[in-house]
ZABAGU-260432 format. One record per residue (C-alpha): residue number from 1; residue in three letters; x, y, z. Coordinates in pm, whole numbers. Layout:
BEGIN
+-----+------+--------+--------+--------+
!  nr ! rest !     px !     py !     pz !
+-----+------+--------+--------+--------+
! NUM !  ALA !      X !      Y !      Z !
...
+-----+------+--------+--------+--------+
END
This chain:
BEGIN
+-----+------+--------+--------+--------+
!  nr ! rest !     px !     py !     pz !
+-----+------+--------+--------+--------+
!   1 !  MET !   7316 !   6284 !   5009 !
!   2 !  SER !   7135 !   6013 !   5192 !
!   3 !  GLN !   7051 !   5696 !   5005 !
!   4 !  TRP !   6685 !   5756 !   5084 !
!   5 !  ASN !   6696 !   6082 !   4890 !
!   6 !  ASP !   6879 !   5936 !   4588 !
!   7 !  PRO !   6620 !   5862 !   4312 !
!   8 !  ASP !   6843 !   5607 !   4142 !
!   9 !  LYS !   6887 !   5413 !   4461 !
!  10 !  MET !   6520 !   5435 !   4555 !
!  11 !  LYS !   6430 !   5274 !   4218 !
!  12 !  TYR !   6605 !   4958 !   4324 !
!  13 !  ARG !   6486 !   4971 !   4685 !
!  14 !  ASP !   6371 !   4640 !   4823 !
!  15 !  SER !   5998 !   4686 !   4888 !
!  16 !  ARG !   5930 !   4344 !   5032 !
!  17 !  SER !   5673 !   4334 !   5303 !
!  18 !  LEU !   5677 !   4104 !   5596 !
!  19 !  PHE !   5407 !   3878 !   5444 !
!  20 !  GLY !   5488 !   3920 !   5073 !
!  21 !  ASP !   5684 !   3691 !   4847 !
!  22 !  ASP !   5994 !   3778 !   4652 !
!  23 !  THR !   5838 !   3705 !   4313 !
!  24 !  ARG !   5547 !   3944 !   4333 !
!  25 !  SER !   5708 !   4216 !   4546 !
!  26 !  ASN !   5987 !   4279 !   4296 !
!  27 !  CYS !   5763 !   4280 !   3982 !
!  28 !  THR !   5625 !   4587 !   3814 !
!  29 !  VAL !   5259 !   4690 !   3808 !
!  30 !  ALA !   5223 !   4571 !   3449 !
!  31 !  GLU !   5365 !   4233 !   3537 !
!  32 !  ALA !   5134 !   4206 !   3836 !
!  33 !  LYS !   4832 !   4282 !   3619 !
!  34 !  GLU !   4945 !   4030 !   3360 !
!  35 !  TYR !   4992 !   3770 !   3630 !
!  36 !  GLN !   4644 !   3833 !   3769 !
!  37 !  GLN !   4493 !   3816 !   3421 !
!  38 !  GLY !   4668 !   3485 !   3361 !
!  39 !  GLU !   4533 !   3348 !   3688 !
!  40 !  SER !   4184 !   3463 !   3591 !
!  41 !  ARG !   4208 !   3297 !   3249 !
!  42 !  PHE !   4327 !   2975 !   3408 !
!  43 !  ARG !   4041 !   2975 !   3658 !
!  44 !  PHE !   3792 !   3047 !   3377 !
!  45 !  LYS !   3925 !   2761 !   3166 !
!  46 !  ARG !   3911 !   2526 !   3461 !
!  47 !  VAL !   3551 !   2622 !   3537 !
!  48 !  ALA !   3459 !   2596 !   3171 !
!  49 !  MET !   3612 !   2249 !   3138 !
!  50 !  VAL !   3398 !   2124 !   3425 !
!  51 !  GLY !   3091 !   2341 !   3394 !
!  52 !  VAL !   3020 !   2316 !   3021 !
!  53 !  PRO !   2987 !   1932 !   3012 !
!  54 !  VAL !   2770 !   1940 !   3323 !
!  55 !  LEU !   2551 !   2210 !   3167 !
!  56 !  VAL !   2519 !   2008 !   2846 !
!  57 !  ILE !   2416 !   1697 !   3040 !
!  58 !  VAL !   2159 !   1891 !   3242 !
!  59 !  LEU !   2013 !   2044 !   2926 !
!  60 !  CYS !   1995 !   1702 !   2754 !
!  61 !  VAL !   1819 !   1545 !   3053 !
!  62 !  ALA !   1574 !   1835 !   3073 !
!  63 !  ALA !   1504 !   1811 !   2698 !
!  64 !  GLY !   1451 !   1434 !   2726 !
!  65 !  ILE !   1207 !   1473 !   3013 !
!  66 !  TRP !   1018 !   1744 !   2826 !
!  67 !  TYR !    995 !   1532 !   2511 !
!  68 !  CYS !    873 !   1225 !   2703 !
!  69 !  ASP !    602 !   1431 !   2869 !
!  70 !  TYR !    505 !   1586 !   2537 !
!  71 !  TYR !    495 !   1247 !   2361 !
!  72 !  ASN !    290 !   1080 !   2636 !
!  73 !  GLU !     45 !   1368 !   2638 !
!  74 !  LYS !     12 !   1347 !   2259 !
!  75 !  VAL !    -56 !    972 !   2273 !
!  76 !  GLU !   -315 !   1020 !   2548 !
!  77 !  ARG !   -493 !   1285 !   2340 !
!  78 !  GLN !   -499 !   1056 !   2036 !
!  79 !  GLU !   -633 !    763 !   2239 !
!  80 !  ALA !   -898 !    984 !   2399 !
!  81 !  ALA !  -1003 !   1107 !   2054 !
!  82 !  LEU !  -1028 !    751 !   1922 !
!  83 !  GLU !  -1225 !    642 !   2227 !
!  84 !  ALA !  -1467 !    934 !   2187 !
!  85 !  GLU !  -1508 !    859 !   1818 !
!  86 !  ASN !  -1549 !    484 !   1864 !
!  87 !  PRO !  -1637 !    367 !   2217 !
!  88 !  SER !  -1636 !     -1 !   2116 !
!  89 !  ARG !  -1270 !      4 !   2016 !
!  90 !  SER !  -1065 !   -237 !   2230 !
!  91 !  GLU !   -713 !   -377 !   2261 !
!  92 !  ARG !   -570 !   -654 !   2474 !
!  93 !  VAL !   -267 !   -881 !   2506 !
!  94 !  ASP !   -267 !  -1252 !   2592 !
!  95 !  GLY !     28 !  -1476 !   2671 !
!  96 !  TYR !    376 !  -1372 !   2777 !
!  97 !  GLU !    465 !  -1005 !   2728 !
!  98 !  ASN !    832 !  -1067 !   2637 !
!  99 !  ALA !    782 !  -1371 !   2412 !
! 100 !  LYS !    975 !  -1375 !   2083 !
! 101 !  PHE !    677 !  -1527 !   1903 !
! 102 !  VAL !    424 !  -1244 !   1856 !
! 103 !  MET !     89 !  -1296 !   1685 !
! 104 !  HIS !    -96 !   -976 !   1595 !
! 105 !  VAL !   -458 !   -986 !   1486 !
! 106 !  GLU !   -701 !   -707 !   1396 !
! 107 !  GLY !  -1063 !   -699 !   1295 !
! 108 !  MET !  -1407 !   -578 !   1394 !
! 109 !  SER !  -1441 !   -831 !   1676 !
! 110 !  GLU !  -1321 !  -1173 !   1779 !
! 111 !  GLU !  -1645 !  -1323 !   1651 !
! 112 !  THR !  -1577 !  -1195 !   1298 !
! 113 !  LEU !  -1230 !  -1351 !   1270 !
! 114 !  PRO !  -1187 !  -1652 !   1039 !
! 115 !  MET !  -1226 !  -1978 !   1228 !
! 116 !  ALA !   -883 !  -2109 !   1120 !
! 117 !  CYS !   -719 !  -1796 !   1264 !
! 118 !  VAL !   -905 !  -1829 !   1595 !
! 119 !  LEU !   -819 !  -2198 !   1630 !
! 120 !  VAL !   -449 !  -2165 !   1549 !
! 121 !  ILE !   -413 !  -1877 !   1796 !
! 122 !  ARG !   -597 !  -2069 !   2065 !
! 123 !  ASP !   -393 !  -2386 !   2014 !
! 124 !  ALA !    -55 !  -2207 !   1997 !
! 125 !  LEU !   -130 !  -2005 !   2308 !
! 126 !  GLY !   -261 !  -2309 !   2494 !
! 127 !  GLN !     41 !  -2521 !   2404 !
! 128 !  LYS !    312 !  -2258 !   2471 !
! 129 !  PRO !    162 !  -1989 !   2700 !
! 130 !  SER !    505 !  -1868 !   2815 !
! 131 !  GLU !    657 !  -1841 !   2465 !
! 132 !  VAL !    365 !  -1688 !   2274 !
! 133 !  LYS !    228 !  -1335 !   2281 !
! 134 !  VAL !   -102 !  -1248 !   2113 !
! 135 !  GLU !   -199 !   -885 !   2045 !
! 136 !  TYR !   -565 !   -815 !   1970 !
! 137 !  LYS !   -704 !   -494 !   1826 !
! 138 !  PHE !  -1076 !   -464 !   1752 !
! 139 !  SER !  -1274 !   -170 !   1621 !
! 140 !  GLY !  -1620 !   -302 !   1710 !
! 141 !  GLU !  -1876 !   -431 !   1463 !
! 142 !  MET !  -2073 !   -104 !   1465 !
! 143 !  SER !  -1767 !    119 !   1432 !
! 144 !  PRO !  -1783 !    397 !   1172 !
! 145 !  LYS !  -1429 !    294 !   1077 !
! 146 !  PRO !  -1422 !    -88 !   1102 !
! 147 !  LEU !  -1084 !   -255 !   1103 !
! 148 !  PRO !  -1030 !   -508 !    824 !
! 149 !  PHE !   -900 !   -855 !    908 !
! 150 !  ASN !   -525 !   -848 !    964 !
! 151 !  PHE !   -315 !  -1139 !   1089 !
! 152 !  THR !     64 !  -1131 !   1117 !
! 153 !  ILE !    330 !  -1327 !   1304 !
! 154 !  ASN !    638 !  -1126 !   1399 !
! 155 !  GLY !    539 !   -876 !   1132 !
! 156 !  LYS !    509 !  -1142 !    860 !
! 157 !  SER !    185 !  -1182 !    666 !
! 158 !  SER !    311 !  -1492 !    482 !
! 159 !  LEU !    496 !  -1804 !    600 !
! 160 !  GLU !    683 !  -2068 !    403 !
! 161 !  THR !    616 !  -2441 !    446 !
! 162 !  ILE !    598 !  -2768 !    251 !
! 163 !  ASP !    270 !  -2914 !    131 !
! 164 !  ASP !    176 !  -3283 !    122 !
! 165 !  SER !    341 !  -3331 !   -217 !
! 166 !  GLY !    675 !  -3196 !    -91 !
! 167 !  ALA !    652 !  -2869 !   -282 !
! 168 !  PRO !    733 !  -2538 !   -106 !
! 169 !  VAL !    431 !  -2311 !    -66 !
! 170 !  ALA !    366 !  -1968 !     83 !
! 171 !  VAL !     85 !  -1959 !    336 !
! 172 !  ASP !    -99 !  -1627 !    323 !
! 173 !  LEU !   -205 !  -1544 !    679 !
! 174 !  MET !   -441 !  -1274 !    548 !
! 175 !  ASP !   -636 !  -1523 !    336 !
! 176 !  GLU !   -966 !  -1595 !    512 !
! 177 !  GLN !   -999 !  -1916 !    307 !
! 178 !  VAL !   -649 !  -2044 !    384 !
! 179 !  ASN !   -591 !  -2417 !    404 !
! 180 !  PRO !   -610 !  -2495 !    779 !
! 181 !  ASN !   -361 !  -2782 !    755 !
! 182 !  LEU !    -97 !  -2563 !    591 !
! 183 !  LEU !   -170 !  -2276 !    831 !
! 184 !  PHE !   -123 !  -2488 !   1144 !
! 185 !  LYS !    191 !  -2648 !   1003 !
! 186 !  ALA !    346 !  -2313 !    900 !
! 187 !  VAL !    274 !  -2152 !   1239 !
! 188 !  ALA !    432 !  -2443 !   1428 !
! 189 !  GLU !    741 !  -2437 !   1206 !
! 190 !  GLU !    779 !  -2061 !   1257 !
! 191 !  TRP !    770 !  -2106 !   1636 !
! 192 !  ASN !   1025 !  -2390 !   1619 !
! 193 !  ARG !   1261 !  -2168 !   1417 !
! 194 !  LEU !   1249 !  -1905 !   1692 !
! 195 !  TYR !   1296 !  -2160 !   1972 !
! 196 !  PRO !   1527 !  -2422 !   1817 !
! 197 !  ASP !   1655 !  -2541 !   2155 !
! 198 !  ALA !   1314 !  -2603 !   2308 !
! 199 !  MET !   1283 !  -2937 !   2484 !
! 200 !  TYR !    935 !  -2986 !   2338 !
! 201 !  PRO !    882 !  -2844 !   1987 !
! 202 !  MET !    546 !  -2698 !   1898 !
! 203 !  VAL !    320 !  -2939 !   1714 !
! 204 !  LEU !     -9 !  -2804 !   1579 !
! 205 !  GLU !   -269 !  -3001 !   1391 !
! 206 !  ALA !   -579 !  -2858 !   1234 !
! 207 !  PRO !   -900 !  -3016 !   1365 !
! 208 !  LYS !  -1036 !  -3275 !   1127 !
! 209 !  PRO !  -1389 !  -3222 !    999 !
! 210 !  ARG !  -1636 !  -3462 !   1151 !
! 211 !  GLU !  -1759 !  -3704 !    885 !
! 212 !  ALA !  -2102 !  -3855 !    924 !
! 213 !  ASN !  -2103 !  -4232 !    942 !
! 214 !  LEU !  -2378 !  -4329 !    699 !
! 215 !  GLU !  -2397 !  -4692 !    814 !
! 216 !  GLU !  -2433 !  -4590 !   1178 !
! 217 !  THR !  -2701 !  -4335 !   1088 !
! 218 !  SER !  -2897 !  -4592 !    885 !
! 219 !  ALA !  -2879 !  -4846 !   1169 !
! 220 !  LYS !  -3016 !  -4592 !   1416 !
! 221 !  GLU !  -3299 !  -4503 !   1183 !
! 222 !  ASP !  -3389 !  -4875 !   1132 !
! 223 !  GLN !  -3376 !  -4932 !   1509 !
! 224 !  PHE !  -3664 !  -4693 !   1567 !
! 225 !  SER !  -3859 !  -4755 !   1247 !
! 226 !  ASN !  -3988 !  -5105 !   1349 !
! 227 !  ILE !  -4129 !  -5010 !   1689 !
! 228 !  ALA !  -4490 !  -5123 !   1713 !
! 229 !  ILE !  -4739 !  -4858 !   1820 !
! 230 !  PRO !  -4986 !  -5018 !   2066 !
! 231 !  ASN !  -5355 !  -4931 !   2074 !
! 232 !  ASP !  -5451 !  -4745 !   2388 !
! 233 !  PRO !  -5818 !  -4784 !   2482 !
! 234 !  ARG !  -5802 !  -4447 !   2644 !
! 235 !  MET !  -5735 !  -4283 !   2309 !
! 236 !  THR !  -6039 !  -4128 !   2148 !
! 237 !  SER !  -5937 !  -4259 !   1809 !
! 238 !  PRO !  -5748 !  -4587 !   1848 !
! 239 !  ILE !  -5513 !  -4681 !   1570 !
! 240 !  GLN !  -5667 !  -4939 !   1341 !
! 241 !  LYS !  -5459 !  -5231 !   1231 !
+-----+------+--------+--------+--------+
END
C-alpha cells in the first residue's frame, strides 16, 4: 500500500505550504482558533488601554466647554434681568486689577456714601494706584431695591488698630459715623500688612476740620465797620451827619 493511501501516515503528513510557518501549519484547527482569539483579545486590550483614557479626556473637555457656556449664558440672563429691572444699576473697578488690597463698596450712589469712606478710598487710591483695587456697586437712588451701604477691605468689615490712648480698638467699616482718624489709620495699617516690603509705606491722615479764627474774623469786621460814608450831592436823599 502506498504511503499516500495509508490513513495513519496521512495523519502525520507534513502540510507545510511554501509561505507558511512551522508553528501554525502543524497545529490543529482548535489551536488555530484559540490562537486567533488570543490575538484578538490582545488587540482589544491594547486598543482599550489607549482608547479609553483618550475617550475620557475628550468627554471631560466637552463637558467642561458645555458647562462654561451654560454658566456664562446663565450669568448673562441674570445681568439682563437686573438691568431691565433697574436701569440705573452700575458697577465699576478703579485701580489695579490684580492688587492684593481690595476695597469693595456698595450703596445707592457715590453721592450717598459717607464722606469718611469716600475720602479714605480717594486717598488710598491716589497714594498707591498700582497696589489698590476699588470695586464699586451702585443700585441707583431711585432703584426699587436700593443697596444699603457696605464697605469691606479684603472681605473684612472691621479692622484692628490702636487709639490715641494706646488701647486696641476695632474700627467698624460699616459704621457711617466712624471716627475718621481711626478709619484712616486702620486702612493704612492694613495695606502695610499686605505689602510689608514696600519701599514707601502707606500713610493716611484724615483731613482736619477747618477751625474759624475768631480774632481774624473780628479784625476783618472792624476793618470795614469804620469806613466813612461820604455824602454824594447826586443822591436824592443825602445822608445827614
